[in-house]
MIDOSE-1310 file (N, C-alpha, C; in nm, 2 decimals, decimal comma, always signed):
residues 270
xxxx	+0,08/-0,11/+0,02/+0,00/+0,00/+0,00/+0,08/+0,13/+0,00; +0,02/+0,23/-0,04/+0,10/+0,36/-0,04/+0,06/+0,46/+0,06; +0,17/+0,47/+0,16/+0,13/+0,56/+0,27/+0,15/+0,68/+0,25; +0,03/+0,74/+0,18/+0,04/+0,88/+0,17/+0,04/+0,98/+0,28
xxxx	-0,02/+0,94/+0,38/-0,03/+1,00/+0,51/+0,11/+1,02/+0,59; +0,23/+0,95/+0,53/+0,35/+0,95/+0,60/+0,46/+1,03/+0,47; +0,40/+1,06/+0,34/+0,48/+1,14/+0,27/+0,55/+1,28/+0,32; +0,66/+1,34/+0,24/+0,67/+1,46/+0,29/+0,60/+1,57/+0,27
xxxx	+0,58/+1,66/+0,36/+0,51/+1,76/+0,35/+0,54/+1,83/+0,21; +0,45/+1,91/+0,13/+0,45/+1,99/+0,02/+0,55/+2,12/+0,05; +0,57/+2,13/+0,17/+0,64/+2,27/+0,21/+0,76/+2,24/+0,29; +0,87/+2,32/+0,25/+0,98/+2,31/+0,33/+1,04/+2,43/+0,42
xxxx	+1,11/+2,42/+0,48/+1,15/+2,49/+0,59/+1,06/+2,58/+0,65; +0,96/+2,51/+0,71/+0,84/+2,57/+0,80/+0,88/+2,69/+0,89; +1,01/+2,63/+0,95/+1,05/+2,73/+1,07/+1,11/+2,88/+1,03; +1,10/+2,88/+0,88/+1,16/+3,01/+0,83/+1,02/+3,08/+0,78
xxxx	+0,93/+3,03/+0,78/+0,78/+3,09/+0,76/+0,73/+3,20/+0,85; +0,68/+3,33/+0,81/+0,62/+3,39/+0,90/+0,48/+3,37/+0,95; +0,40/+3,41/+1,03/+0,28/+3,38/+1,08/+0,19/+3,38/+0,98; +0,20/+3,48/+0,89/+0,11/+3,51/+0,78/+0,13/+3,38/+0,66
xxxx	+0,25/+3,37/+0,66/+0,28/+3,28/+0,57/+0,22/+3,10/+0,60; +0,25/+3,07/+0,73/+0,20/+2,95/+0,78/+0,04/+2,94/+0,79; -0,02/+3,04/+0,83/-0,16/+3,02/+0,83/-0,21/+3,03/+0,70; -0,15/+3,09/+0,59/-0,22/+3,09/+0,47/-0,19/+2,96/+0,40
xxxx	-0,08/+2,89/+0,43/-0,01/+2,77/+0,38/-0,14/+2,65/+0,45; -0,15/+2,64/+0,59/-0,22/+2,56/+0,65/-0,38/+2,56/+0,60; -0,43/+2,70/+0,58/-0,56/+2,73/+0,53/-0,58/+2,65/+0,39; -0,46/+2,67/+0,31/-0,50/+2,62/+0,18/-0,49/+2,46/+0,18
xxxx	-0,41/+2,42/+0,24/-0,42/+2,25/+0,28/-0,55/+2,20/+0,32; -0,60/+2,28/+0,41/-0,73/+2,25/+0,49/-0,85/+2,27/+0,39; -0,85/+2,36/+0,27/-0,93/+2,35/+0,16/-0,96/+2,22/+0,07; -0,86/+2,15/+0,09/-0,85/+2,01/-0,01/-0,93/+1,92/+0,09
xxxx	-0,97/+1,92/+0,20/-1,05/+1,82/+0,27/-1,18/+1,79/+0,23; -1,26/+1,89/+0,23/-1,39/+1,90/+0,15/-1,39/+1,81/+0,01; -1,28/+1,85/-0,08/-1,29/+1,78/-0,20/-1,27/+1,67/-0,16; -1,18/+1,61/-0,10/-1,15/+1,48/-0,08/-1,28/+1,38/-0,03
xxxx	-1,35/+1,44/+0,07/-1,46/+1,39/+0,13/-1,57/+1,37/+0,01; -1,57/+1,48/-0,08/-1,68/+1,46/-0,19/-1,64/+1,36/-0,27; -1,52/+1,31/-0,29/-1,48/+1,23/-0,38/-1,52/+1,08/-0,33; -1,53/+1,08/-0,19/-1,58/+0,95/-0,12/-1,71/+0,94/-0,08
xxxx	-1,81/+1,03/-0,12/-1,92/+1,04/-0,08/-2,02/+0,90/-0,13; -1,97/+0,85/-0,27/-2,06/+0,73/-0,29/-2,01/+0,62/-0,17; -1,90/+0,59/-0,13/-1,87/+0,49/-0,04/-1,91/+0,53/+0,12; -1,93/+0,65/+0,14/-1,98/+0,69/+0,28/-2,11/+0,68/+0,26
xxxx	-2,21/+0,70/+0,13/-2,34/+0,70/+0,15/-2,37/+0,53/+0,16; -2,31/+0,44/+0,12/-2,34/+0,29/+0,14/-2,30/+0,27/+0,28; -2,20/+0,32/+0,34/-2,18/+0,30/+0,48/-2,30/+0,35/+0,57; -2,37/+0,47/+0,55/-2,46/+0,54/+0,64/-2,59/+0,46/+0,61
xxxx	-2,62/+0,40/+0,49/-2,75/+0,33/+0,47/-2,71/+0,20/+0,56; -2,60/+0,14/+0,57/-2,59/+0,03/+0,64/-2,62/+0,05/+0,79; -2,55/+0,16/+0,84/-2,59/+0,22/+0,97/-2,71/+0,24/+1,03; -2,79/+0,29/+0,92/-2,95/+0,32/+0,95/-3,02/+0,19/+0,96
xxxx	-2,97/+0,10/+0,88/-3,05/-0,05/+0,86/-3,00/-0,11/+1,00; -2,90/-0,11/+1,04/-2,87/-0,18/+1,18/-2,92/-0,12/+1,29; -2,95/+0,03/+1,31/-3,00/+0,10/+1,42/-3,15/+0,07/+1,41; -3,21/+0,07/+1,26/-3,34/+0,06/+1,29/-3,41/-0,10/+1,32
xxxx	-3,29/-0,17/+1,32/-3,33/-0,32/+1,33/-3,30/-0,36/+1,49; -3,27/-0,25/+1,56/-3,25/-0,27/+1,71/-3,08/-0,29/+1,75; -3,00/-0,28/+1,63/-2,85/-0,29/+1,66/-2,78/-0,16/+1,70; -2,66/-0,18/+1,71/-2,58/-0,07/+1,77/-2,46/-0,04/+1,66
xxxx	-2,40/+0,07/+1,70/-2,30/+0,15/+1,61/-2,18/+0,14/+1,72; -2,06/+0,08/+1,67/-1,92/+0,11/+1,74/-1,82/+0,16/+1,67; -1,79/+0,30/+1,69/-1,67/+0,34/+1,65/-1,54/+0,27/+1,70; -1,45/+0,24/+1,65/-1,33/+0,18/+1,69/-1,21/+0,23/+1,66
xxxx	-1,12/+0,31/+1,74/-1,01/+0,40/+1,68/-0,89/+0,42/+1,81; -0,82/+0,48/+1,77/-0,72/+0,54/+1,82/-0,67/+0,68/+1,81; -0,57/+0,72/+1,90/-0,53/+0,86/+1,83/-0,65/+0,95/+1,84; -0,60/+1,08/+1,73/-0,71/+1,18/+1,71/-0,83/+1,14/+1,66
xxxx	-0,85/+1,02/+1,57/-0,97/+0,99/+1,49/-1,05/+0,95/+1,63; -0,98/+0,85/+1,71/-1,06/+0,80/+1,80/-1,13/+0,86/+1,90; -1,05/+0,99/+1,94/-1,10/+1,07/+2,05/-1,20/+1,17/+1,98; -1,19/+1,21/+1,84/-1,30/+1,29/+1,81/-1,43/+1,22/+1,78
xxxx	-1,42/+1,07/+1,75/-1,57/+0,99/+1,76/-1,61/+1,00/+1,90; -1,54/+0,99/+1,99/-1,58/+1,02/+2,14/-1,68/+1,14/+2,13; -1,63/+1,24/+2,11/-1,70/+1,38/+2,10/-1,80/+1,38/+2,03; -1,81/+1,31/+1,92/-1,93/+1,31/+1,85/-2,04/+1,22/+1,91
xxxx	-1,99/+1,10/+1,95/-2,10/+1,01/+2,02/-2,15/+1,04/+2,14; -2,08/+1,12/+2,22/-2,14/+1,17/+2,35/-2,26/+1,29/+2,33; -2,27/+1,35/+2,23/-2,34/+1,45/+2,20/-2,49/+1,40/+2,14; -2,48/+1,29/+2,09/-2,61/+1,21/+2,01/-2,73/+1,21/+2,10
xxxx	-2,71/+1,14/+2,22/-2,84/+1,17/+2,31/-2,89/+1,27/+2,35; -2,81/+1,39/+2,36/-2,86/+1,51/+2,42/-2,91/+1,59/+2,30; -2,85/+1,58/+2,18/-2,89/+1,65/+2,08/-3,03/+1,57/+2,02; -3,02/+1,48/+2,01/-3,13/+1,39/+1,91/-3,22/+1,30/+2,02
xxxx	-3,20/+1,29/+2,14/-3,30/+1,19/+2,24/-3,27/+1,06/+2,22; -3,16/+1,02/+2,14/-3,15/+0,87/+2,13/-3,10/+0,79/+2,26; -3,12/+0,68/+2,32/-3,09/+0,61/+2,43/-2,94/+0,61/+2,39; -2,88/+0,63/+2,54/-2,75/+0,60/+2,53/-2,70/+0,45/+2,51
xxxx	-2,58/+0,42/+2,44/-2,57/+0,30/+2,43/-2,59/+0,25/+2,26; -2,67/+0,34/+2,17/-2,70/+0,31/+2,06/-2,57/+0,32/+1,95; -2,50/+0,46/+1,98/-2,39/+0,47/+1,92/-2,28/+0,47/+2,04; -2,16/+0,40/+2,02/-2,06/+0,36/+2,12/-1,95/+0,40/+2,05
xxxx	-1,83/+0,41/+2,14/-1,69/+0,41/+2,11/-1,60/+0,31/+2,18; -1,50/+0,25/+2,11/-1,44/+0,15/+2,18/-1,27/+0,23/+2,17; -1,23/+0,30/+2,24/-1,10/+0,38/+2,24/-0,97/+0,29/+2,27; -0,85/+0,30/+2,19/-0,75/+0,22/+2,25/-0,69/+0,30/+2,39
xxxx	-0,68/+0,24/+2,47/-0,64/+0,28/+2,59/-0,77/+0,31/+2,71; -0,87/+0,33/+2,64/-1,03/+0,35/+2,74/-1,06/+0,49/+2,69; -1,19/+0,51/+2,72/-1,26/+0,63/+2,70/-1,20/+0,71/+2,84; -1,19/+0,66/+2,94/-1,16/+0,71/+3,08/-1,02/+0,79/+3,06
xxxx	-0,94/+0,75/+2,94/-0,81/+0,81/+2,93/-0,81/+0,88/+2,80; -0,95/+0,96/+2,78/-0,96/+1,03/+2,66/-0,86/+1,16/+2,66; -0,85/+1,22/+2,79/-0,73/+1,33/+2,77/-0,60/+1,32/+2,78; -0,57/+1,20/+2,78/-0,42/+1,14/+2,75/-0,39/+1,09/+2,62
xxxx	-0,28/+1,12/+2,58/-0,23/+1,05/+2,44/-0,17/+0,92/+2,47; -0,26/+0,82/+2,50/-0,22/+0,68/+2,50/-0,18/+0,61/+2,37; -0,11/+0,67/+2,28/-0,09/+0,64/+2,15/-0,04/+0,49/+2,15; +0,06/+0,46/+2,26/+0,12/+0,30/+2,27/+0,03/+0,21/+2,27
xxxx	-0,12/+0,23/+2,31/-0,21/+0,15/+2,33/-0,27/+0,09/+2,17; -0,22/+0,15/+2,06/-0,26/+0,13/+1,94/-0,23/+0,02/+1,88; -0,12/-0,02/+1,97/-0,02/-0,13/+1,89/-0,07/-0,27/+1,95; -0,16/-0,26/+2,05/-0,21/-0,38/+2,11/-0,32/-0,45/+2,01
xxxx	-0,28/-0,55/+1,96/-0,35/-0,60/+1,84/-0,49/-0,68/+1,86; -0,50/-0,72/+2,01/-0,60/-0,81/+2,05/-0,71/-0,70/+2,15; -0,66/-0,61/+2,17/-0,75/-0,53/+2,29/-0,89/-0,48/+2,24; -0,90/-0,44/+2,11/-1,01/-0,38/+2,03/-1,11/-0,51/+2,06
xxxx	-1,08/-0,59/+1,98/-1,17/-0,69/+1,99/-1,22/-0,76/+2,14; -1,12/-0,76/+2,23/-1,15/-0,80/+2,35/-1,25/-0,70/+2,41; -1,24/-0,59/+2,38/-1,35/-0,45/+2,42/-1,47/-0,47/+2,35; -1,47/-0,51/+2,23/-1,62/-0,55/+2,20/-1,69/-0,67/+2,23
xxxx	-1,61/-0,77/+2,28/-1,68/-0,90/+2,34/-1,73/-0,84/+2,47; -1,66/-0,77/+2,55/-1,70/-0,69/+2,67/-1,83/-0,63/+2,66; -1,85/-0,55/+2,54/-1,98/-0,50/+2,50/-2,08/-0,55/+2,47; -2,05/-0,70/+2,44/-2,14/-0,78/+2,40/-2,18/-0,77/+2,27
xxxx	-2,09/-0,76/+2,18/-2,11/-0,74/+2,03/-2,16/-0,83/+1,94; -2,25/-0,81/+1,85/-2,33/-0,95/+1,79/-2,33/-0,90/+1,65; -2,40/-1,02/+1,56/-2,40/-0,98/+1,42/-2,52/-0,86/+1,40; -2,59/-0,82/+1,51/-2,68/-0,67/+1,49/-2,60/-0,57/+1,47
xxxx	-2,48/-0,56/+1,52/-2,40/-0,44/+1,53/-2,33/-0,40/+1,41; -2,29/-0,28/+1,39/-2,18/-0,23/+1,29/-2,08/-0,17/+1,35; -1,97/-0,21/+1,30/-1,83/-0,18/+1,36/-1,76/-0,07/+1,25; -1,73/+0,03/+1,30/-1,66/+0,14/+1,22/-1,54/+0,15/+1,26
xxxx	-1,41/+0,11/+1,21/-1,28/+0,14/+1,24/-1,21/+0,27/+1,18; -1,14/+0,35/+1,29/-1,11/+0,48/+1,24/-0,95/+0,47/+1,25; -0,89/+0,51/+1,14/-0,73/+0,48/+1,13/-0,69/+0,54/+1,01; -0,62/+0,66/+1,04/-0,58/+0,73/+0,92/-0,49/+0,64/+0,83
xxxx	-0,40/+0,57/+0,89/-0,28/+0,50/+0,81/-0,36/+0,38/+0,76; -0,45/+0,34/+0,84/-0,53/+0,23/+0,77/-0,47/+0,11/+0,80; -0,34/+0,11/+0,92/-0,27/-0,01/+0,96/-0,27/-0,05/+1,12; -0,32/+0,06/+1,19/-0,33/+0,07/+1,32/-0,37/-0,10/+1,39
xxxx	-0,30/-0,15/+1,43/-0,29/-0,30/+1,50/-0,43/-0,31/+1,59; -0,46/-0,21/+1,65/-0,56/-0,22/+1,77/-0,71/-0,21/+1,64; -0,71/-0,16/+1,56/-0,82/-0,16/+1,46/-0,83/-0,24/+1,37; -0,72/-0,27/+1,29/-0,72/-0,39/+1,19/-0,76/-0,53/+1,26
xxxx	-0,68/-0,55/+1,39/-0,72/-0,70/+1,44/-0,85/-0,71/+1,50; -0,92/-0,60/+1,54/-1,05/-0,59/+1,56/-1,15/-0,63/+1,45; -1,13/-0,56/+1,34/-1,22/-0,59/+1,22/-1,18/-0,70/+1,17; -1,08/-0,78/+1,18/-1,04/-0,92/+1,13/-1,11/-1,02/+1,21
xxxx	-1,12/-1,00/+1,37/-1,19/-1,09/+1,43/-1,37/-1,06/+1,42; -1,39/-0,94/+1,39/-1,55/-0,90/+1,35/-1,59/-0,99/+1,22; -1,51/-0,99/+1,11/-1,55/-1,06/+1,01/-1,54/-1,22/+1,04; -1,45/-1,26/+1,10/-1,47/-1,41/+1,15/-1,60/-1,43/+1,18
xxxx	-1,66/-1,33/+1,27/-1,80/-1,35/+1,32/-1,90/-1,31/+1,26; -1,88/-1,29/+1,14/-1,99/-1,22/+1,04/-2,06/-1,09/+1,10; -1,96/-1,02/+1,17/-2,03/-0,89/+1,22/-1,99/-0,77/+1,13; -2,07/-0,70/+1,05/-2,06/-0,60/+0,96/-1,95/-0,51/+0,99
xxxx	-1,88/-0,47/+0,89/-1,75/-0,39/+0,94/-1,72/-0,28/+0,85; -1,67/-0,18/+0,88/-1,66/-0,06/+0,77/-1,51/+0,01/+0,84; -1,46/+0,10/+0,78/-1,36/+0,18/+0,82/-1,37/+0,33/+0,71; -1,29/+0,41/+0,81/-1,25/+0,54/+0,77/-1,10/+0,58/+0,76
xxxx	-1,04/+0,56/+0,66/-0,90/+0,57/+0,65/-0,85/+0,68/+0,53; -0,72/+0,71/+0,55/-0,68/+0,81/+0,44/-0,56/+0,77/+0,38; -0,55/+0,63/+0,35/-0,46/+0,57/+0,25/-0,52/+0,49/+0,16; -0,48/+0,45/+0,06/-0,57/+0,36/-0,05/-0,52/+0,23/-0,01
xxxx	-0,59/+0,13/-0,04/-0,57/-0,03/-0,03/-0,50/-0,06/+0,10; -0,53/-0,02/+0,21/-0,50/-0,05/+0,34/-0,54/-0,17/+0,38; -0,46/-0,25/+0,51/-0,53/-0,34/+0,57/-0,66/-0,32/+0,62; -0,68/-0,22/+0,69/-0,84/-0,21/+0,74/-0,93/-0,19/+0,65
xxxx	-0,89/-0,16/+0,52/-1,01/-0,17/+0,40/-1,02/-0,29/+0,36; -0,92/-0,38/+0,35/-0,94/-0,52/+0,32/-1,02/-0,57/+0,41; -1,07/-0,54/+0,54/-1,12/-0,61/+0,67/-1,25/-0,55/+0,67; -1,27/-0,45/+0,57/-1,42/-0,36/+0,60/-1,51/-0,41/+0,48
xxxx	-1,64/-0,43/+0,53/-1,75/-0,44/+0,41/-1,79/-0,33/+0,34; -1,76/-0,19/+0,44/-1,77/-0,06/+0,40/-1,65/+0,03/+0,37; -1,56/+0,03/+0,30/-1,44/+0,11/+0,33/-1,47/+0,23/+0,26; -1,42/+0,33/+0,33/-1,44/+0,46/+0,31/-1,30/+0,53/+0,32
xxxx	-1,23/+0,53/+0,18/-1,11/+0,58/+0,19/-1,11/+0,76/+0,14; -1,06/+0,84/+0,24/-1,07/+0,98/+0,22/-0,93/+1,02/+0,21; -0,87/+1,03/+0,09/-0,75/+1,06/+0,07/-0,70/+1,21/+0,07; -0,65/+1,25/+0,18/-0,63/+1,43/+0,19/-0,47/+1,45/+0,15
xxxx	-0,41/+1,37/+0,13/-0,27/+1,39/+0,08/-0,16/+1,43/+0,21; -0,03/+1,46/+0,18/+0,05/+1,47/+0,27/+0,01/+1,56/+0,37; +0,05/+1,57/+0,47/+0,00/+1,67/+0,59/+0,10/+1,79/+0,58; +0,07/+1,90/+0,64/+0,16/+2,05/+0,61/+0,29/+2,00/+0,71
xxxx	+0,26/+1,95/+0,83/+0,37/+1,89/+0,93/+0,39/+1,76/+0,89; +0,50/+1,71/+0,83/+0,50/+1,56/+0,77/+0,44/+1,45/+0,87; +0,35/+1,39/+0,86/+0,31/+1,28/+0,92/+0,21/+1,30/+1,04; +0,18/+1,43/+1,06/+0,09/+1,49/+1,16/-0,05/+1,48/+1,12
xxxx	-0,10/+1,35/+1,14/-0,23/+1,32/+1,09/-0,35/+1,38/+1,18; -0,32/+1,46/+1,28/-0,41/+1,53/+1,35/-0,46/+1,64/+1,26; -0,40/+1,69/+1,17/-0,43/+1,80/+1,07/-0,55/+1,76/+0,99; -0,50/+1,75/+0,83/-0,60/+1,73/+0,75/-0,68/+1,59/+0,79
xxxx	-0,61/+1,49/+0,80/-0,68/+1,34/+0,85/-0,80/+1,37/+0,96; -0,75/+1,45/+1,07/-0,85/+1,47/+1,18/-0,93/+1,57/+1,13; -0,92/+1,66/+1,06/-1,03/+1,74/+1,02/-1,13/+1,66/+0,93; -1,08/+1,58/+0,83/-1,17/+1,50/+0,76/-1,25/+1,42/+0,84
xxxx	-1,20/+1,37/+0,93/-1,24/+1,26/+1,04/-1,38/+1,32/+1,12; -1,34/+1,43/+1,15/-1,43/+1,55/+1,22/-1,55/+1,55/+1,13; -1,53/+1,59/+0,99/-1,65/+1,61/+0,93/-1,72/+1,50/+0,90; -1,66/+1,38/+0,87/-1,73/+1,26/+0,82/-1,78/+1,22/+0,92
xxxx	-1,77/+1,24/+1,09/-1,85/+1,21/+1,19/-1,96/+1,29/+1,19; -1,97/+1,41/+1,17/-2,06/+1,50/+1,15/-2,16/+1,44/+1,06; -2,13/+1,41/+0,93/-2,21/+1,36/+0,83/-2,28/+1,22/+0,84; -2,21/+1,15/+0,91/-2,26/+1,02/+0,94/-2,36/+1,02/+1,06
xxxx	-2,33/+1,11/+1,16/-2,43/+1,10/+1,27/-2,56/+1,19/+1,24; -2,54/+1,31/+1,18/-2,66/+1,41/+1,12/-2,73/+1,33/+1,02; -2,68/+1,25/+0,94/-2,77/+1,19/+0,86/-2,84/+1,07/+0,88; -2,78/+0,99/+0,97/-2,81/+0,88/+1,02/-2,95/+0,90/+1,13
xxxx	-2,94/+1,02/+1,19/-3,01/+1,08/+1,30/-3,14/+1,11/+1,24; -3,13/+1,20/+1,11/-3,23/+1,24/+1,04/-3,33/+1,12/+0,98; -3,24/+1,03/+0,89/-3,30/+0,90/+0,86/-3,38/+0,82/+0,97; -3,33/+0,81/+1,10/-3,42/+0,74/+1,19/-3,53/+0,82/+1,27
xxxx	-3,56/+0,95/+1,19/-3,66/+1,02/+1,22/-3,65/+1,13/+1,34; -3,54/+1,15/+1,37/-3,50/+1,22/+1,49/-3,48/+1,38/+1,45; -3,50/+1,41/+1,32/-3,53/+1,55/+1,29/-3,67/+1,58/+1,22; -3,73/+1,67/+1,24/-3,87/+1,73/+1,17/-3,83/+1,83/+1,12
xxxx	-3,88/+1,87/+1,01/-3,83/+1,98/+0,91/-3,67/+1,99/+0,89; -3,61/+2,09/+1,00/-3,48/+2,10/+1,02/-3,45/+2,14/+1,16; -3,55/+2,08/+1,22/-3,54/+2,10/+1,40/-3,52/+1,98/+1,46; -3,45/+2,01/+1,56/-3,43/+1,87/+1,68/-3,52/+1,88/+1,78
xxxx	-3,65/+1,78/+1,75/-3,74/+1,80/+1,83/-3,73/+1,68/+1,92; -3,64/+1,62/+1,96/-3,61/+1,52/+2,04/-3,49/+1,59/+2,14; -3,46/+1,69/+2,12/-3,34/+1,75/+2,18/-3,37/+1,76/+2,35; -3,28/+1,72/+2,43/-3,29/+1,69/+2,58/-3,29/+1,84/+2,62
xxxx	-3,36/+1,89/+2,71/-3,39/+2,02/+2,77/-3,28/+2,02/+2,90; -3,16/+2,04/+2,87/-3,05/+2,04/+2,96/-2,98/+2,17/+3,02; -3,02/+2,27/+2,94/-2,99/+2,40/+3,00/-3,08/+2,54/+2,93; -3,08/+2,65/+2,97/-3,17/+2,75/+2,96/-3,17/+2,77/+2,82
xxxx	-3,07/+2,76/+2,76/-3,05/+2,79/+2,60/-3,12/+2,70/+2,52; -3,10/+2,59/+2,55/-3,15/+2,46/+2,46/-3,31/+2,47/+2,50; -3,37/+2,49/+2,63/-3,51/+2,49/+2,66/-3,57/+2,63/+2,58; -3,50/+2,74/+2,57/-3,57/+2,83/+2,51/-3,58/+2,81/+2,37
xxxx	-3,48/+2,75/+2,31/-3,51/+2,71/+2,17/-3,60/+2,63/+2,14; -3,61/+2,52/+2,25/-3,73/+2,43/+2,23/-3,86/+2,49/+2,24; -3,86/+2,58/+2,33/-3,98/+2,64/+2,35/-4,05/+2,71/+2,23; -3,96/+2,79/+2,16/-3,97/+2,87/+2,02/-4,00/+2,76/+1,93
xxxx	-3,94/+2,65/+1,92/-3,97/+2,54/+1,83/-4,12/+2,50/+1,84; -4,15/+2,49/+1,98/-4,33/+2,42/+1,99/-4,41/+2,53/+1,96; -4,37/+2,67/+1,98/-4,47/+2,74/+1,96/-4,47/+2,77/+1,80; -4,40/+2,77/+1,73/-4,37/+2,74/+1,58/-4,47/+2,64/+1,53
xxxx	-4,42/+2,52/+1,58/-4,50/+2,42/+1,49/-4,65/+2,38/+1,57; -4,67/+2,43/+1,67/-4,80/+2,40/+1,75/-4,90/+2,53/+1,73; -4,83/+2,64/+1,70/-4,93/+2,77/+1,66/-4,96/+2,83/+1,83; -4,90/+2,78/+1,93/-4,90/+2,83/+2,04/-4,86/+2,97/+2,04
xxxx	-4,92/+3,07/+2,11/-4,84/+3,24/+2,08/-4,79/+3,27/+2,25; -4,87/+3,21/+2,33/-4,79/+3,24/+2,48/-4,68/+3,16/+2,52; -4,56/+3,24/+2,54/-4,43/+3,16/+2,55/-4,43/+3,09/+2,70; -4,49/+3,15/+2,79/-4,50/+3,06/+2,93/-4,57/+2,95/+2,94
xxxx	-4,70/+2,96/+2,85/-4,75/+2,86/+2,83/-4,71/+2,76/+2,77; -4,64/+2,78/+2,64/-4,56/+2,69/+2,57/-4,45/+2,60/+2,64; -4,38/+2,69/+2,73/-4,26/+2,66/+2,80/-4,33/+2,56/+2,92; -4,44/+2,58/+2,98/-4,50/+2,51/+3,10/-4,53/+2,35/+3,01
xxxx	-4,59/+2,36/+2,91/-4,62/+2,25/+2,82/-4,49/+2,14/+2,79; -4,40/+2,23/+2,74/-4,29/+2,16/+2,71/-4,22/+2,08/+2,86; -4,19/+2,16/+2,94/-4,12/+2,11/+3,05/-4,22/+1,99/+3,10; -4,37/+1,99/+3,10/-4,43/+1,87/+3,14/-4,43/+1,75/+3,07
xxxx	-4,37/+1,77/+2,95/-4,35/+1,65/+2,87/-4,24/+1,62/+2,81; -4,14/+1,70/+2,83/-4,00/+1,66/+2,84/-3,95/+1,69/+2,70; -4,01/+1,72/+2,59/-3,94/+1,71/+2,47/-4,02/+1,80/+2,38; -3,99/+1,86/+2,27/-4,08/+1,92/+2,17/-4,17/+1,81/+2,10
xxxx	-4,12/+1,67/+2,08/-4,20/+1,57/+2,01/-4,32/+1,54/+2,09; -4,27/+1,52/+2,21/-4,41/+1,48/+2,32/-4,49/+1,57/+2,33; -4,46/+1,69/+2,34/-4,55/+1,80/+2,37/-4,64/+1,81/+2,24; -4,59/+1,80/+2,13/-4,68/+1,81/+2,01/-4,77/+1,69/+2,00
xxxx	-4,69/+1,57/+2,03/-4,77/+1,47/+2,02/-4,92/+1,46/+2,12; -4,89/+1,52/+2,22/-5,01/+1,54/+2,33/-5,07/+1,66/+2,28; -5,05/+1,77/+2,23/-5,14/+1,87/+2,17/-5,21/+1,81/+2,06; -5,16/+1,74/+1,97/-5,23/+1,68/+1,87/-5,35/+1,61/+1,90
xx	-5,33/+1,52/+2,02/-5,42/+1,42/+2,05/-5,54/+1,49/+2,14; -5,53/+1,61/+2,15/-5,64/+1,70/+2,24/-5,74/+1,73/+2,16
């Protein structure tokens, strides 16, 4: 395989550049990310359709990763119950070194080839679920080893990688290869690869939640009322959708039922 993620930067002597030159060049590299994702959309669409099918049938999704990509997947997954009201445990993350060490750079743990699969087993993984491996290089043992074991057990697999023809892609039913090119700082995949991963997580989770009916029109009707800002937004959403004109009345109804969707359902049944 070609390790594009390890190829030398297109820029030389970074230490001699001014702040203006550095930021302009980094920004120019970042512009390439969306184009790379666009080229991978056909494969990404297939993966999302598979995720929606699994979750609709009572299965779960597991992100499986290490390093920057793994940590970014944690940030995406923990917001979904709040934003879309889905039960905890529908979208999960198996992180090398454990989520409890999220703030630590436990990059050494990505070399443990059996740990990913063992963590999935502890989570009760089954053929109902879908596993999405995250590895910029496509070679991370923690990810590749787990994907290989999943395939032996007929568990649906996928991967998000930034090199073509990787070992991770060989073990994936739904490989998504987003080739962002050499990094501005050679090998620093927290940059363009990380940006691509964050954008892809947004696309996957948002599209999946919409397809699962967690959005009406363009509104988060299942959002959890966890603070004043979100509650205020939800009150206004309820007023817009129900025709209620009194803010205090709408707020009372909303809080009594816990979500915009539930409040609307009750108002419709009256």
